[in-house]
Structures are given as C-alpha cells and as structure tokens.
N, C-alpha and C positions, 0 to 999 in steps of 0.2 A: 502495499499499500504505500500512499504517497504520505508525509505529515514531515510539515516544516521543525528540523531538528538543529540543536544547537552544541556542540563542543565545550565554549568556553563561554566566563562571563561578557558584559561588554555592551555597544550598543547594540539597535537590532539589524546591524547586518553581519550579526553573527548566526543571523537565523538561516538556514539549509531547506532547501528544496529536496526532499531522498525517497529514496524508496527501501522505507523496511519493513520486517517482521511486521502480520497483522498481529494484535495483541492475544492472547489465549487470555480465557475467561475460566471463574473457580466457581462453587456449588454456586452461592449467591449472587452472580454477578452475572453481565447483561450488555453482548457484542451488540455493538449503537451501531451506526452506517451513520455516523455525521454528517448531518445538512446543513449542519449553521454552527458556529463557535461566536462565542462572548469574547468581548476581549475586556480584561479590568488593569489599571492601573495594577495591583498587585501583581501581572503578566510580567509588566516595565518590569516591575523591583526584580520580582527575579530574576529576568532575564541577564540584569543590570547587575544582580548579585549583592543588591540593596538592602535594608542596610548590614553593611558588612556584620553586624551582630549575629545575626537570623544567617551567616554560612553554614555554622553544625548543621541546622536545619535544611536547606538547602542542598547542602556538598560544598566541602571546604574548596576547591581549587578549581572545581568543574560542578556542575548540577550534577543530581543522582538522577533525574528525571530529563533525557533530553530534548521530548516535548512536551512543549508549552501549552498551555489554555486550560480555563478549569470550568467554563460554563459551556455547557453543550446541547443540542436539541439536533434531534433523529429518527432512523427508522431502527425499529428492534431488528436486529439479526440474526441473533440467537440469544439462546438464554442457559445458563448454567442447571445443572439438576435439581437443584431445589429449590429454583426461580418458581411462585405462586403464583406475583402480580401480574406479569408482560408475558406475553407471546408475540412470536417473528410477525412482524406486519408492522406491530402496531409504533404508533411515533408516540414518540416523547422527550422530557423536559428536564436539563437536573444538574449535577456538577460530579466535577470526575477529574483527574492528572489524567492531559493529556489528548485535546482535544482540538486542537490545530492539525490535524490528522484526516482519514480515511476512515479511517473506524479507531472507534474508543470501547475502552474495557472499564465498563462500570456498577459501582454497587449499584444491587435490586434498591435495599433505601434510599436510596440516593437521584431517586426518580419520578415522575410520576401523569399523565399522560397529557399528551400536549392538548390546549381547546383547541377545539376545531376549526375556531374562529383567526388562529394566531399562523401569523408567515412564521416558518422555521428561522428564521430571524430573530421575529419578534420576540416569540420562546427562550432565543439566547441569551437574548440581552439580558434576561428574568436576574438567572441565581443566584448570581453573586448579591449585586448592588440593592435588591431586591430585597433578598433578606439580612441582610446588614443595614436598609430601613428599616424594615419590621420590628426589626430586635430591637433597633436604638429609638426608634419612637414609641410602638406598642408598651412594650417588656421593661427597658434603661427610663423611658420618657414616663411610661403610665399615663402616657394621651388621654386626654376624660375630653367626653363633649363641654361645649364649650368654652374649654380653657384656649388661650389666645399662645401660640405654638410660632417660631420662627425659624425656618431652614436655611441655615448662610450656605451660599451656594447652590443651592437650589434647580442652575439649568443641567445638571452632572448628572451621570447615570445614577448615584446614591440621592439625590436630590431633588431628583423628578419621579424619583418615587415614592421619597420621603412626605415630598409634597401631595399626592394623592392618598397613602395612606392615612396621612391626620385626616386629612378631607374626608373620609373613608369613615374615621373615628369620633365626625363635629366638630374637629375643632374648627379654630377660624386662622387661616394662617398664612401666613406674611411671606416671602421665599424674595432671597436678593440673588444677585446675577447681573451682568451685563448690559448695556443697553440694549445690543442684537437680540439678548434673547429673554425679552421684555413681555411681548409679546405669548411666546412659547411656553413662560413659564403661568401667566393667566389664563392662558386655552387650557392647562391639565387640572385649573380647579384652586389657584393662587387666590386666595381674596382681596391679598397687595401685592402690592411687588416694587422692591425697591433696586434700584439702578445704582452700584455700587459706585458709578463712576460720577455720580451726582448726588451723594446723601451718605454720610455713616451713623447708621443707624443703633450703633453703641451710642454715640453723641445726641439722638433723637429724644430723649426722655418716656421714650416710649417702651413701657414693660411686657414681657412676656411669661408665662407659667415654664416655658421651654421651648428651649434653643437649639439645634444642631445644628453643630459647625463641621462642615466638609471642607473648608477653607485653609483653614491657620493662618490668615490674614492680620486676626487679633489677638491681643494677647489674654490669657483668662483674666485677668484681673476688667480689662473692655467689654468681655464678653459680662462677665457679671454684672457691668454696672445695667447691662438689658434687661436683667430674667427680674420680677418679683421678688417680693422676699422669701421663700420659701421655692422660688421657680428649683428648674434643674437643666444642669448642662450637662452636654454629652459631646465633648470634645474629637470630634471622629478626624479628623483633617491634621497632617501631615506632611514635613517637604523632605522628598528623598536625596537631597540637594544635601541635606547634614548624612552623609556618608554611616556612620558607623551607629546613631540610633534614627535616625528619622524622628519619629516621632512620639521617639520612648523618654525623653526626657521629659515634653508636654504630659506624656500617661501618669507621669509620677510624679510631677509635679500637683497637676488635678487629684490624686489620691492623698496627698498632705494638704493641698488645703481646703480638702473637702470636712477634714475633719477638726476644723477652726474657724466655719462661717453657718451663716443660718439655707446656703445653695445646697442643693447635691449635685456636686461631678459626679459622672457615671462614667467614665472613659471605659470600653470594650471589646474583647477580642471575638471575631465573628464563632458562632457553633453551627455551621448548618445540620437542621434538624428537617427529617419529613414533613413532620406535618406543618412544618413554617410553610415549607414548599407548599401543600395543598391548603394552606391560607391564601398564598399568592396565585393561587391556581383561583380559587370559587372567587378571589375581588377582581383576579381580569373578567372569572363569565359573567360576574356581577355587573362589571358595565361601570366597576369603579376605579379600575386600574388600566392604562394602556401602555405597555413600554414606549418607550421616545428612541428612534432611533438614530440619529446625525450621519451616519451614511454606512456602507458597508466595502468589502471590498473581495476579491477570489483566494483562494489557498497561496495564489504564488505570489501575493501582496500582504501574507500578514506581517513583515518586517514594517511595510507602512504605514499599515494600522497597529500596531503597538506603538509606533514612533510619535504618529498625532494622539494617542492617548498617553504618549510619555509628555506631552507639549502642554497638557493639563487645559485644554480647553473645546473636548469631544462637546457638543450640546445632548445633554442624553447618552444611548451607549451607540458604540460600534461594534459593528461583526461581521465574523466574519463567511464567506458562502463557500462550504465544499462541494 
C-alpha cells in the first residue's frame, strides 16, 4: 500500500510517499481502507519531534511509528476474530495511529459508524479536535445553559467544534478570531464575535463563566481578568516554537495558580473515549455540529497539508483525501 512515511524528525519535507506493507490486525482490531484523514497540529509536532520532552514517547532519535495521522475515516476492509460491532463494507470514522496511508489498523473501540450525510473528509475532521472541544467545554468547563462562554481561537479546528458544542449546551457564546473569519464563526452559531485585530477581550470589562483558550496569546492573569469571580479557564494552547516544553510550562503554572485564586484553571490532556465519539456522532446527526473544512489535499501532498496546519492559520480543519 502507499503511505506517507518519515524516517527522521524535521520539517514537512521529511514525509515521503512510499509503498509499504499493509498493516495486520489483531482480534479486536479493524482494517480500514482509508478514504480521508484529518490533520492536527499534533501531527506537525510529532513530525517535527517537538517538544523535545516528549521524545521518549515519540522516539528518541526517530519516530517509533513512521506513518503520521490520527484521524481516520473510511470503509471496513476486514475485522478481527473478536470484533462484533462492524462488518466488511461499513463506513466508519475514529482515531488510530498511521492514517496517512491507504489502509490503517484501528481498535474496534476507536471507531463509530459514519453519519450518512457526512463526506469522508468531514468525518475525518471530527475525532481529535471534536473530542478535545467536547471534553474541554462539557467536562472541564462544566458549561451550563445560560452561561457566558468565550472561545479564543474560535475559527480553528478545536474552536469551531467548541463554539457549536457550547451552543448545544445552551450557552451564550462569544468567539474570538481574525477579521477574515468573523462571518464564518458567526455562521456556526456564535452569538457574538470579537475581531482580535480590533479589540482585546481581556480589556473590555466583559466577564465570562468559561473561557477556552486555544491560542495562548494572552497571559493567564489577563485571561483571568475576563472571568467571572468563580469562572473557569481551560488554557489549551501552547507554542511548539518553545522546543523543550511547548505549552507544558503554562500547564504547570495554571495548576499552581488555581490553588490560590477563586477561579478554576483546568488544563488537561485528551483522553479519547468511545462514548464521547458517540456523543459527537449524535450531535452531528441532530444537526447541532457541522465540521468546518478549510481545504483538502491528496495523499501525495500530505507534507503541504501539515505545513499549512503548522502555520496556525487553518480555518476549521484540513483533510487529506486518500
């Protein structure tokens, strides 16, 4: 099969289209014929080997797994002996390791059936970004109907899902984005949209019950100034330009600060769960979430796709068509 493979860390040009063996599957795994794969900033980070502190997980000198890609959508080609939820031909989406390829081996518990109205590219845009947004807003933010919610970085992959999820929970949502994305963020349900090139929301005097910060362009103290007295902040963003720790220092600081203030600061690591992927599927089928696709690339142009995402200006999600 064809796959985008990297043998060393570096910029997007380390990815090469090659013929490699089709992956095998275990008893509880599914072989998926990949039709589309989503691109995440984390894929760019692992490709680059950043932050350095994560190298023991990725691989010290080179990546342990040479095929990038964690979001997958496609058709079931074969199932393991103990798989009960899927059969050959089912259209599915979920998460895995190595989706930038013609085939991927995926755990049965990392897949759900694709909504019929979604394209494969839209489905592949959902898993990682959608799960982060869901867990940040619903679980860590505990967002309730009638609360004021602000999403900083509302036009990105996580942000577009977070806006829609917060609206589905009944919140009054403010999205922060650049001028070119104002109309898009409003179109996905934001009640208010702030153009950060024209206004600094931390200086406006407006207070929010929950802030999801996907950008890390404000200090924690500035963000706290925009919270209500008992508000919650999830600082999700972090720059991989800080090669050693990326956003790790910010996470540690948030945990420390949270002990001494009335605000709740809740940085977290994504914990992919099948039940949460089911929730996202149901929100999509009920019309409460629509994945936003910036652009698509063929598999042979995966390096350009990752490079585009790595620049940090993608509108919604980027998908690779296989």
